[in-house]
VMD Tcl script that builds the backbone (N, CA, C; Angstrom):
set m [mol new atoms 495]
animate dup $m
set s [atomselect $m all]
$s set {name element resname resid chain x y z} {
  {N N MET 1 A 120.072 103.956 74.031}
  {CA C MET 1 A 119.012 103.085 74.474}
  {C C MET 1 A 119.403 101.636 74.189}
  {N N THR 2 A 119.259 100.777 75.167}
  {CA C THR 2 A 119.569 99.368 75.010}
  {C C THR 2 A 118.406 98.661 74.332}
  {N N LYS 3 A 118.728 97.876 73.322}
  {CA C LYS 3 A 117.688 97.114 72.634}
  {C C LYS 3 A 117.480 95.800 73.380}
  {N N ARG 4 A 116.250 95.515 73.734}
  {CA C ARG 4 A 115.949 94.290 74.452}
  {C C ARG 4 A 115.476 93.226 73.486}
  {N N ILE 5 A 115.989 92.037 73.677}
  {CA C ILE 5 A 115.513 90.907 72.891}
  {C C ILE 5 A 115.118 89.809 73.859}
  {N N PRO 6 A 114.270 88.889 73.429}
  {CA C PRO 6 A 113.872 87.796 74.312}
  {C C PRO 6 A 115.071 86.948 74.713}
  {N N ALA 7 A 114.904 86.185 75.771}
  {CA C ALA 7 A 115.952 85.272 76.201}
  {C C ALA 7 A 116.242 84.276 75.087}
  {N N ASP 8 A 117.511 84.183 74.696}
  {CA C ASP 8 A 117.933 83.240 73.661}
  {C C ASP 8 A 118.330 81.953 74.369}
  {N N VAL 9 A 117.474 80.947 74.279}
  {CA C VAL 9 A 117.687 79.689 74.979}
  {C C VAL 9 A 117.842 78.585 73.950}
  {N N GLY 10 A 119.084 78.232 73.647}
  {CA C GLY 10 A 119.306 77.141 72.703}
  {C C GLY 10 A 118.692 77.396 71.344}
  {N N ASN 11 A 118.966 78.555 70.738}
  {CA C ASN 11 A 118.452 78.918 69.413}
  {C C ASN 11 A 116.940 79.106 69.369}
  {N N ARG 12 A 116.347 79.481 70.468}
  {CA C ARG 12 A 114.939 79.857 70.472}
  {C C ARG 12 A 114.779 81.007 71.463}
  {N N TYR 13 A 113.748 81.803 71.255}
  {CA C TYR 13 A 113.496 82.977 72.080}
  {C C TYR 13 A 112.266 82.725 72.933}
  {N N LEU 14 A 112.319 83.124 74.203}
  {CA C LEU 14 A 111.233 82.861 75.145}
  {C C LEU 14 A 110.744 84.137 75.821}
  {N N LEU 15 A 109.411 84.257 75.910}
  {CA C LEU 15 A 108.761 85.317 76.675}
  {C C LEU 15 A 107.715 84.670 77.571}
  {N N VAL 16 A 107.307 85.377 78.620}
  {CA C VAL 16 A 106.274 84.866 79.518}
  {C C VAL 16 A 105.402 86.016 80.012}
  {N N ALA 17 A 104.126 85.713 80.239}
  {CA C ALA 17 A 103.204 86.648 80.895}
  {C C ALA 17 A 102.539 85.903 82.045}
  {N N VAL 18 A 102.544 86.503 83.224}
  {CA C VAL 18 A 101.847 85.946 84.381}
  {C C VAL 18 A 100.549 86.724 84.514}
  {N N LEU 19 A 99.418 86.018 84.394}
  {CA C LEU 19 A 98.107 86.673 84.391}
  {C C LEU 19 A 97.539 86.773 85.797}
  {N N ARG 20 A 97.073 87.983 86.126}
  {CA C ARG 20 A 96.396 88.255 87.393}
  {C C ARG 20 A 95.326 89.289 87.110}
  {N N GLY 21 A 94.437 89.487 88.077}
  {CA C GLY 21 A 93.433 90.513 87.872}
  {C C GLY 21 A 92.522 90.682 89.054}
  {N N ASP 22 A 91.367 91.296 88.787}
  {CA C ASP 22 A 90.387 91.569 89.828}
  {C C ASP 22 A 89.580 90.333 90.194}
  {N N ALA 23 A 89.641 89.316 89.377}
  {CA C ALA 23 A 88.835 88.114 89.577}
  {C C ALA 23 A 89.748 86.955 89.971}
  {N N LYS 24 A 89.173 85.792 90.047}
  {CA C LYS 24 A 89.935 84.597 90.415}
  {C C LYS 24 A 90.712 84.012 89.237}
  {N N VAL 25 A 90.591 84.612 88.064}
  {CA C VAL 25 A 91.276 84.121 86.872}
  {C C VAL 25 A 92.769 84.437 86.966}
  {N N GLY 26 A 93.614 83.448 86.642}
  {CA C GLY 26 A 95.054 83.653 86.656}
  {C C GLY 26 A 95.763 82.536 85.922}
  {N N GLY 27 A 97.059 82.698 85.727}
  {CA C GLY 27 A 97.837 81.660 85.068}
  {C C GLY 27 A 99.027 82.223 84.330}
  {N N THR 28 A 99.563 81.422 83.407}
  {CA C THR 28 A 100.725 81.836 82.631}
  {C C THR 28 A 100.502 81.596 81.144}
  {N N VAL 29 A 101.142 82.442 80.359}
  {CA C VAL 29 A 101.175 82.288 78.908}
  {C C VAL 29 A 102.640 82.413 78.508}
  {N N THR 30 A 103.145 81.437 77.747}
  {CA C THR 30 A 104.520 81.507 77.272}
  {C C THR 30 A 104.537 81.625 75.754}
  {N N PHE 31 A 105.577 82.260 75.265}
  {CA C PHE 31 A 105.761 82.493 73.832}
  {C C PHE 31 A 107.152 81.992 73.463}
  {N N GLU 32 A 107.250 81.252 72.375}
  {CA C GLU 32 A 108.537 80.709 71.939}
  {C C GLU 32 A 108.660 80.845 70.424}
  {N N GLN 33 A 109.811 81.355 69.979}
  {CA C GLN 33 A 110.045 81.547 68.547}
  {C C GLN 33 A 111.511 81.260 68.242}
  {N N GLU 34 A 111.775 80.588 67.128}
  {CA C GLU 34 A 113.147 80.235 66.757}
  {C C GLU 34 A 113.852 81.335 65.974}
  {N N SER 35 A 113.130 82.046 65.116}
  {CA C SER 35 A 113.714 83.139 64.337}
  {C C SER 35 A 112.596 84.105 63.973}
  {N N GLU 36 A 112.959 85.279 63.459}
  {CA C GLU 36 A 111.947 86.281 63.118}
  {C C GLU 36 A 110.967 85.777 62.063}
  {N N SER 37 A 111.407 84.869 61.210}
  {CA C SER 37 A 110.531 84.365 60.140}
  {C C SER 37 A 109.751 83.113 60.530}
  {N N SER 38 A 110.038 82.534 61.676}
  {CA C SER 38 A 109.335 81.312 62.081}
  {C C SER 38 A 108.076 81.644 62.877}
  {N N PRO 39 A 107.114 80.699 62.930}
  {CA C PRO 39 A 105.913 80.941 63.733}
  {C C PRO 39 A 106.257 80.966 65.224}
  {N N THR 40 A 105.396 81.575 65.998}
  {CA C THR 40 A 105.549 81.614 67.448}
  {C C THR 40 A 104.606 80.597 68.068}
  {N N THR 41 A 105.129 79.802 68.990}
  {CA C THR 41 A 104.300 78.866 69.747}
  {C C THR 41 A 103.832 79.578 71.008}
  {N N ILE 42 A 102.518 79.621 71.184}
  {CA C ILE 42 A 101.903 80.261 72.348}
  {C C ILE 42 A 101.273 79.152 73.182}
  {N N THR 43 A 101.671 79.049 74.449}
  {CA C THR 43 A 101.188 77.993 75.338}
  {C C THR 43 A 100.572 78.646 76.568}
  {N N TRP 44 A 99.413 78.155 76.990}
  {CA C TRP 44 A 98.739 78.754 78.139}
  {C C TRP 44 A 98.297 77.695 79.142}
  {N N ASP 45 A 98.259 78.128 80.401}
  {CA C ASP 45 A 97.748 77.338 81.520}
  {C C ASP 45 A 97.032 78.344 82.417}
  {N N ILE 46 A 95.714 78.409 82.277}
  {CA C ILE 46 A 94.918 79.451 82.935}
  {C C ILE 46 A 93.799 78.796 83.742}
  {N N THR 47 A 93.604 79.257 84.962}
  {CA C THR 47 A 92.584 78.710 85.854}
  {C C THR 47 A 91.607 79.809 86.278}
  {N N GLY 48 A 90.478 79.385 86.872}
  {CA C GLY 48 A 89.542 80.321 87.478}
  {C C GLY 48 A 88.461 80.876 86.581}
  {N N ASN 49 A 88.380 80.414 85.334}
  {CA C ASN 49 A 87.306 80.844 84.435}
  {C C ASN 49 A 86.029 80.062 84.728}
  {N N ASP 50 A 84.947 80.453 84.080}
  {CA C ASP 50 A 83.715 79.675 84.158}
  {C C ASP 50 A 83.954 78.311 83.525}
  {N N PRO 51 A 83.313 77.259 84.058}
  {CA C PRO 51 A 83.474 75.936 83.458}
  {C C PRO 51 A 82.820 75.843 82.081}
  {N N ASN 52 A 83.408 75.024 81.226}
  {CA C ASN 52 A 82.866 74.724 79.890}
  {C C ASN 52 A 82.497 75.990 79.120}
  {N N ALA 53 A 83.435 76.912 79.054}
  {CA C ALA 53 A 83.180 78.212 78.419}
  {C C ALA 53 A 84.261 78.530 77.394}
  {N N LYS 54 A 83.945 79.476 76.534}
  {CA C LYS 54 A 84.924 80.054 75.615}
  {C C LYS 54 A 85.140 81.498 76.056}
  {N N ARG 55 A 86.401 81.880 76.212}
  {CA C ARG 55 A 86.736 83.218 76.679}
  {C C ARG 55 A 87.741 83.874 75.732}
  {N N GLY 56 A 87.456 85.135 75.353}
  {CA C GLY 56 A 88.340 85.876 74.471}
  {C C GLY 56 A 89.751 85.959 75.028}
  {N N PHE 57 A 90.731 85.887 74.122}
  {CA C PHE 57 A 92.143 85.791 74.482}
  {C C PHE 57 A 92.911 86.647 73.478}
  {N N HIS 58 A 93.501 87.750 73.952}
  {CA C HIS 58 A 94.124 88.706 73.031}
  {C C HIS 58 A 95.428 89.273 73.580}
  {N N ILE 59 A 96.251 89.770 72.665}
  {CA C ILE 59 A 97.403 90.590 73.032}
  {C C ILE 59 A 96.981 92.038 72.793}
  {N N HIS 60 A 97.082 92.857 73.845}
  {CA C HIS 60 A 96.712 94.268 73.759}
  {C C HIS 60 A 97.964 95.131 73.602}
  {N N THR 61 A 97.769 96.347 73.150}
  {CA C THR 61 A 98.856 97.220 72.707}
  {C C THR 61 A 99.847 97.616 73.793}
  {N N PHE 62 A 99.363 97.964 74.967}
  {CA C PHE 62 A 100.232 98.547 75.988}
  {C C PHE 62 A 100.539 97.570 77.118}
  {N N GLY 63 A 101.722 97.720 77.691}
  {CA C GLY 63 A 102.104 96.964 78.875}
  {C C GLY 63 A 101.814 97.758 80.129}
  {N N ASP 64 A 100.732 98.479 80.135}
  {CA C ASP 64 A 100.340 99.376 81.222}
  {C C ASP 64 A 99.136 98.773 81.939}
  {N N ASN 65 A 99.332 98.386 83.185}
  {CA C ASN 65 A 98.236 97.843 83.984}
  {C C ASN 65 A 97.960 98.716 85.204}
  {N N THR 66 A 98.258 100.030 85.103}
  {CA C THR 66 A 98.079 100.935 86.238}
  {C C THR 66 A 96.622 101.087 86.638}
  {N N ASN 67 A 95.704 100.911 85.710}
  {CA C ASN 67 A 94.274 100.974 86.010}
  {C C ASN 67 A 93.662 99.606 85.728}
  {N N GLY 68 A 94.326 98.581 86.230}
  {CA C GLY 68 A 93.883 97.222 85.940}
  {C C GLY 68 A 94.101 96.913 84.464}
  {N N CYS 69 A 93.383 95.931 83.982}
  {CA C CYS 69 A 93.575 95.473 82.604}
  {C C CYS 69 A 93.047 96.458 81.567}
  {N N THR 70 A 92.232 97.436 81.976}
  {CA C THR 70 A 91.711 98.404 81.002}
  {C C THR 70 A 92.813 99.315 80.462}
  {N N SER 71 A 93.898 99.503 81.217}
  {CA C SER 71 A 95.004 100.355 80.764}
  {C C SER 71 A 95.798 99.736 79.620}
  {N N ALA 72 A 95.546 98.476 79.309}
  {CA C ALA 72 A 96.296 97.776 78.259}
  {C C ALA 72 A 95.924 98.255 76.857}
  {N N GLY 73 A 94.873 99.062 76.760}
  {CA C GLY 73 A 94.487 99.615 75.463}
  {C C GLY 73 A 93.824 98.604 74.547}
  {N N PRO 74 A 93.780 98.919 73.249}
  {CA C PRO 74 A 93.106 98.048 72.275}
  {C C PRO 74 A 93.979 96.848 71.895}
  {N N HIS 75 A 93.425 95.961 71.097}
  {CA C HIS 75 A 94.189 94.822 70.587}
  {C C HIS 75 A 95.403 95.322 69.813}
  {N N PHE 76 A 96.506 94.601 69.905}
  {CA C PHE 76 A 97.722 94.952 69.174}
  {C C PHE 76 A 97.451 94.782 67.685}
  {N N ASN 77 A 97.560 95.894 66.935}
  {CA C ASN 77 A 97.115 95.925 65.542}
  {C C ASN 77 A 98.029 96.816 64.690}
  {N N PRO 78 A 99.312 96.434 64.549}
  {CA C PRO 78 A 100.238 97.304 63.814}
  {C C PRO 78 A 99.951 97.414 62.319}
  {N N HIS 79 A 99.141 96.515 61.771}
  {CA C HIS 79 A 98.857 96.525 60.332}
  {C C HIS 79 A 97.519 97.182 59.984}
  {N N GLY 80 A 96.779 97.691 60.989}
  {CA C GLY 80 A 95.531 98.410 60.742}
  {C C GLY 80 A 94.407 97.559 60.174}
  {N N LYS 81 A 94.313 96.310 60.595}
  {CA C LYS 81 A 93.269 95.392 60.108}
  {C C LYS 81 A 92.052 95.436 61.030}
  {N N THR 82 A 90.948 94.809 60.591}
  {CA C THR 82 A 89.787 94.643 61.464}
  {C C THR 82 A 89.982 93.380 62.296}
  {N N HIS 83 A 89.189 93.250 63.359}
  {CA C HIS 83 A 89.246 92.098 64.251}
  {C C HIS 83 A 88.811 90.840 63.511}
  {N N GLY 84 A 89.414 89.716 63.849}
  {CA C GLY 84 A 89.040 88.458 63.213}
  {C C GLY 84 A 89.520 87.260 64.001}
  {N N ALA 85 A 89.285 86.088 63.432}
  {CA C ALA 85 A 89.750 84.830 64.018}
  {C C ALA 85 A 91.240 84.662 63.733}
  {N N PRO 86 A 91.939 83.862 64.534}
  {CA C PRO 86 A 93.364 83.642 64.284}
  {C C PRO 86 A 93.656 83.095 62.883}
  {N N SER 87 A 92.724 82.397 62.295}
  {CA C SER 87 A 92.921 81.824 60.956}
  {C C SER 87 A 92.524 82.775 59.826}
  {N N ASP 88 A 91.933 83.930 60.157}
  {CA C ASP 88 A 91.497 84.884 59.135}
  {C C ASP 88 A 92.679 85.666 58.564}
  {N N GLU 89 A 92.592 86.001 57.290}
  {CA C GLU 89 A 93.629 86.832 56.671}
  {C C GLU 89 A 93.585 88.248 57.245}
  {N N ALA 90 A 92.381 88.791 57.431}
  {CA C ALA 90 A 92.206 90.114 58.043}
  {C C ALA 90 A 91.965 89.914 59.534}
  {N N ARG 91 A 92.966 90.278 60.332}
  {CA C ARG 91 A 92.872 90.163 61.794}
  {C C ARG 91 A 93.942 91.026 62.424}
  {N N HIS 92 A 93.731 91.349 63.690}
  {CA C HIS 92 A 94.769 92.025 64.460}
  {C C HIS 92 A 95.871 91.009 64.771}
  {N N VAL 93 A 97.101 91.465 64.907}
  {CA C VAL 93 A 98.165 90.570 65.360}
  {C C VAL 93 A 97.782 89.974 66.712}
  {N N GLY 94 A 97.129 90.765 67.559}
  {CA C GLY 94 A 96.760 90.314 68.896}
  {C C GLY 94 A 95.534 89.431 68.996}
  {N N ASP 95 A 94.903 89.102 67.894}
  {CA C ASP 95 A 93.697 88.260 67.928}
  {C C ASP 95 A 94.073 86.792 68.071}
  {N N LEU 96 A 93.914 86.258 69.277}
  {CA C LEU 96 A 94.255 84.863 69.543}
  {C C LEU 96 A 93.025 83.974 69.658}
  {N N GLY 97 A 91.828 84.523 69.436}
  {CA C GLY 97 A 90.610 83.706 69.458}
  {C C GLY 97 A 90.055 83.522 70.852}
  {N N ASN 98 A 89.634 82.296 71.147}
  {CA C ASN 98 A 89.032 81.960 72.434}
  {C C ASN 98 A 89.786 80.833 73.115}
  {N N LEU 99 A 89.880 80.922 74.439}
  {CA C LEU 99 A 90.316 79.797 75.255}
  {C C LEU 99 A 89.093 78.937 75.507}
  {N N GLU 100 A 89.249 77.639 75.546}
  {CA C GLU 100 A 88.136 76.750 75.884}
  {C C GLU 100 A 88.436 76.102 77.225}
  {N N THR 101 A 87.521 76.291 78.185}
  {CA C THR 101 A 87.746 75.773 79.529}
  {C C THR 101 A 87.109 74.399 79.705}
  {N N ASP 102 A 87.652 73.661 80.664}
  {CA C ASP 102 A 87.091 72.352 80.997}
  {C C ASP 102 A 86.011 72.510 82.071}
  {N N GLY 103 A 85.550 71.416 82.626}
  {CA C GLY 103 A 84.487 71.435 83.627}
  {C C GLY 103 A 84.853 72.126 84.923}
  {N N GLN 104 A 86.152 72.354 85.158}
  {CA C GLN 104 A 86.603 73.061 86.355}
  {C C GLN 104 A 86.998 74.511 86.062}
  {N N GLY 105 A 86.831 74.955 84.819}
  {CA C GLY 105 A 87.173 76.331 84.455}
  {C C GLY 105 A 88.630 76.543 84.100}
  {N N ASN 106 A 89.346 75.446 83.837}
  {CA C ASN 106 A 90.762 75.528 83.477}
  {C C ASN 106 A 90.935 75.457 81.967}
  {N N ALA 107 A 91.911 76.179 81.465}
  {CA C ALA 107 A 92.220 76.149 80.029}
  {C C ALA 107 A 93.714 75.907 79.870}
  {N N LYS 108 A 94.051 74.833 79.190}
  {CA C LYS 108 A 95.444 74.520 78.874}
  {C C LYS 108 A 95.515 74.237 77.393}
  {N N GLY 109 A 96.539 74.773 76.750}
  {CA C GLY 109 A 96.670 74.506 75.328}
  {C C GLY 109 A 97.875 75.184 74.734}
  {N N SER 110 A 98.000 75.004 73.429}
  {CA C SER 110 A 99.123 75.552 72.694}
  {C C SER 110 A 98.715 75.730 71.243}
  {N N VAL 111 A 99.255 76.762 70.603}
  {CA C VAL 111 A 98.964 77.031 69.199}
  {C C VAL 111 A 100.185 77.698 68.566}
  {N N LYS 112 A 100.362 77.489 67.282}
  {CA C LYS 112 A 101.401 78.202 66.528}
  {C C LYS 112 A 100.738 79.352 65.784}
  {N N ASP 113 A 101.376 80.514 65.795}
  {CA C ASP 113 A 100.816 81.698 65.148}
  {C C ASP 113 A 101.884 82.356 64.281}
  {N N GLU 114 A 101.528 82.658 63.042}
  {CA C GLU 114 A 102.467 83.258 62.085}
  {C C GLU 114 A 102.626 84.771 62.264}
  {N N LEU 115 A 101.627 85.459 62.845}
  {CA C LEU 115 A 101.691 86.920 62.965}
  {C C LEU 115 A 102.342 87.407 64.253}
  {N N VAL 116 A 102.180 86.666 65.342}
  {CA C VAL 116 A 102.757 87.068 66.622}
  {C C VAL 116 A 104.270 86.863 66.547}
  {N N LYS 117 A 105.019 87.936 66.822}
  {CA C LYS 117 A 106.482 87.895 66.733}
  {C C LYS 117 A 107.116 88.322 68.055}
  {N N LEU 118 A 108.185 87.632 68.430}
  {CA C LEU 118 A 108.921 87.984 69.637}
  {C C LEU 118 A 110.074 88.923 69.328}
  {N N ILE 119 A 110.538 88.889 68.082}
  {CA C ILE 119 A 111.639 89.738 67.650}
  {C C ILE 119 A 111.226 90.465 66.382}
  {N N GLY 120 A 111.904 91.564 66.117}
  {CA C GLY 120 A 111.569 92.334 64.926}
  {C C GLY 120 A 110.744 93.562 65.256}
  {N N PRO 121 A 110.321 94.305 64.230}
  {CA C PRO 121 A 109.659 95.597 64.440}
  {C C PRO 121 A 108.281 95.509 65.100}
  {N N HIS 122 A 107.631 94.360 65.066}
  {CA C HIS 122 A 106.298 94.224 65.672}
  {C C HIS 122 A 106.303 93.234 66.833}
  {N N SER 123 A 107.381 93.255 67.605}
  {CA C SER 123 A 107.519 92.361 68.753}
  {C C SER 123 A 106.412 92.608 69.780}
  {N N VAL 124 A 106.021 91.538 70.467}
  {CA C VAL 124 A 105.005 91.656 71.515}
  {C C VAL 124 A 105.619 91.895 72.896}
  {N N ILE 125 A 106.943 92.017 72.976}
  {CA C ILE 125 A 107.581 92.299 74.271}
  {C C ILE 125 A 107.005 93.589 74.848}
  {N N GLY 126 A 106.600 93.532 76.126}
  {CA C GLY 126 A 106.094 94.709 76.812}
  {C C GLY 126 A 104.625 94.997 76.575}
  {N N ARG 127 A 103.968 94.186 75.790}
  {CA C ARG 127 A 102.524 94.339 75.572}
  {C C ARG 127 A 101.806 93.482 76.611}
  {N N THR 128 A 100.480 93.455 76.600}
  {CA C THR 128 A 99.722 92.744 77.625}
  {C C THR 128 A 98.839 91.661 77.016}
  {N N VAL 129 A 98.867 90.479 77.628}
  {CA C VAL 129 A 97.924 89.413 77.283}
  {C C VAL 129 A 96.703 89.592 78.174}
  {N N VAL 130 A 95.508 89.520 77.576}
  {CA C VAL 130 A 94.259 89.681 78.320}
  {C C VAL 130 A 93.364 88.469 78.099}
  {N N VAL 131 A 92.780 87.966 79.198}
  {CA C VAL 131 A 91.692 86.988 79.120}
  {C C VAL 131 A 90.417 87.765 79.401}
  {N N HIS 132 A 89.456 87.652 78.510}
  {CA C HIS 132 A 88.193 88.380 78.641}
  {C C HIS 132 A 87.132 87.541 79.355}
  {N N ALA 133 A 86.091 88.209 79.835}
  {CA C ALA 133 A 85.005 87.542 80.549}
  {C C ALA 133 A 83.961 86.954 79.612}
  {N N GLY 134 A 83.993 87.328 78.336}
  {CA C GLY 134 A 83.014 86.837 77.369}
  {C C GLY 134 A 83.676 86.095 76.225}
  {N N THR 135 A 82.832 85.548 75.360}
  {CA C THR 135 A 83.294 84.824 74.180}
  {C C THR 135 A 83.575 85.807 73.052}
  {N N ASP 136 A 84.701 85.644 72.391}
  {CA C ASP 136 A 85.061 86.460 71.232}
  {C C ASP 136 A 84.245 85.969 70.040}
  {N N ASP 137 A 83.500 86.871 69.398}
  {CA C ASP 137 A 82.702 86.483 68.218}
  {C C ASP 137 A 83.536 86.465 66.937}
  {N N LEU 138 A 84.843 86.693 67.068}
  {CA C LEU 138 A 85.813 86.585 65.972}
  {C C LEU 138 A 85.531 87.542 64.819}
  {N N GLY 139 A 84.911 88.679 65.144}
  {CA C GLY 139 A 84.620 89.688 64.129}
  {C C GLY 139 A 83.397 89.391 63.291}
  {N N LYS 140 A 82.624 88.379 63.707}
  {CA C LYS 140 A 81.454 87.954 62.924}
  {C C LYS 140 A 80.136 88.372 63.582}
  {N N GLY 141 A 80.191 89.334 64.514}
  {CA C GLY 141 A 79.014 89.732 65.280}
  {C C GLY 141 A 78.061 90.664 64.562}
  {N N GLY 142 A 78.450 91.170 63.398}
  {CA C GLY 142 A 77.550 92.012 62.625}
  {C C GLY 142 A 77.397 93.430 63.132}
  {N N ASN 143 A 78.339 93.896 63.973}
  {CA C ASN 143 A 78.280 95.284 64.431}
  {C C ASN 143 A 79.694 95.861 64.497}
  {N N GLU 144 A 79.768 97.171 64.665}
  {CA C GLU 144 A 81.052 97.870 64.642}
  {C C GLU 144 A 81.995 97.386 65.740}
  {N N GLU 145 A 81.466 97.153 66.933}
  {CA C GLU 145 A 82.302 96.706 68.051}
  {C C GLU 145 A 82.912 95.333 67.782}
  {N N SER 146 A 82.179 94.482 67.079}
  {CA C SER 146 A 82.691 93.161 66.718}
  {C C SER 146 A 83.965 93.266 65.892}
  {N N LEU 147 A 84.025 94.269 65.024}
  {CA C LEU 147 A 85.191 94.449 64.158}
  {C C LEU 147 A 86.383 95.070 64.886}
  {N N LYS 148 A 86.159 95.541 66.143}
  {CA C LYS 148 A 87.240 96.094 66.954}
  {C C LYS 148 A 87.664 95.134 68.062}
  {N N THR 149 A 86.669 94.562 68.764}
  {CA C THR 149 A 86.964 93.791 69.981}
  {C C THR 149 A 86.435 92.363 69.969}
  {N N GLY 150 A 85.592 92.029 69.005}
  {CA C GLY 150 A 84.953 90.718 69.024}
  {C C GLY 150 A 83.897 90.603 70.109}
  {N N ASN 151 A 83.488 91.749 70.683}
  {CA C ASN 151 A 82.485 91.762 71.749}
  {C C ASN 151 A 82.851 90.812 72.894}
  {N N ALA 152 A 84.141 90.729 73.209}
  {CA C ALA 152 A 84.616 89.771 74.210}
  {C C ALA 152 A 84.387 90.217 75.654}
  {N N GLY 153 A 83.986 91.461 75.861}
  {CA C GLY 153 A 83.589 91.892 77.196}
  {C C GLY 153 A 84.722 92.313 78.113}
  {N N PRO 154 A 84.409 92.359 79.433}
  {CA C PRO 154 A 85.358 92.826 80.446}
  {C C PRO 154 A 86.653 92.011 80.469}
  {N N ARG 155 A 87.618 92.529 81.228}
  {CA C ARG 155 A 88.968 91.960 81.273}
  {C C ARG 155 A 89.313 91.512 82.697}
  {N N PRO 156 A 88.928 90.307 83.091}
  {CA C PRO 156 A 89.180 89.884 84.470}
  {C C PRO 156 A 90.635 89.568 84.797}
  {N N ALA 157 A 91.466 89.295 83.786}
  {CA C ALA 157 A 92.870 88.976 84.073}
  {C C ALA 157 A 93.764 89.389 82.912}
  {N N CYS 158 A 94.989 89.787 83.271}
  {CA C CYS 158 A 95.955 90.188 82.251}
  {C C CYS 158 A 97.360 90.087 82.820}
  {N N GLY 159 A 98.330 90.149 81.925}
  {CA C GLY 159 A 99.727 90.137 82.339}
  {C C GLY 159 A 100.612 90.707 81.254}
  {N N VAL 160 A 101.627 91.456 81.658}
  {CA C VAL 160 A 102.573 92.040 80.714}
  {C C VAL 160 A 103.522 90.946 80.224}
  {N N ILE 161 A 103.785 90.961 78.932}
  {CA C ILE 161 A 104.672 89.980 78.308}
  {C C ILE 161 A 106.113 90.429 78.530}
  {N N GLY 162 A 106.874 89.590 79.233}
  {CA C GLY 162 A 108.251 89.939 79.556}
  {C C GLY 162 A 109.244 88.891 79.101}
  {N N ILE 163 A 110.507 89.237 79.205}
  {CA C ILE 163 A 111.588 88.345 78.814}
  {C C ILE 163 A 111.724 87.248 79.863}
  {N N SER 164 A 111.737 86.002 79.408}
  {CA C SER 164 A 111.825 84.851 80.299}
  {C C SER 164 A 113.277 84.484 80.562}
  {N N SER 165 A 113.517 83.927 81.737}
  {CA C SER 165 A 114.885 83.484 82.056}
  {C C SER 165 A 115.144 82.110 81.478}
}
mol reanalyze $m
mol bondsrecalc $m
mol representation Tube
mol addrep $m
């Protein structure tokens, strides 16, 4: 079996996900990491959301979109933690919080994350990025579902994370 690693571009590794779905939501998410021990920079440019909204943004376990974004499974959680905010100590690796849209429904931004890895045993290669239709309550919703999904709702757009050229 051939081991796949992200594209090594000038001492950094790059991955990309192109988001599509049943709705008008779409865009790209890129991932960049210099080494297994360094943080990963996650950059997004997503359009078609509701204006002036917060929308859940997660990495899900499977790179399977055969039944739309629902086939992507639960949040990527190799450490068996409960759902939380990106800044929480207890959180899924795939918990990226919320995207914040502008007045036209566009979300552009970038964040560094210490748990998301492009290389190593918990790589996100082949997993799916999902934009949800609702706001992620960051595990603070006071119910069981909040601790699993953040009550972020349906999945209007998603994309499999692949090796970038």
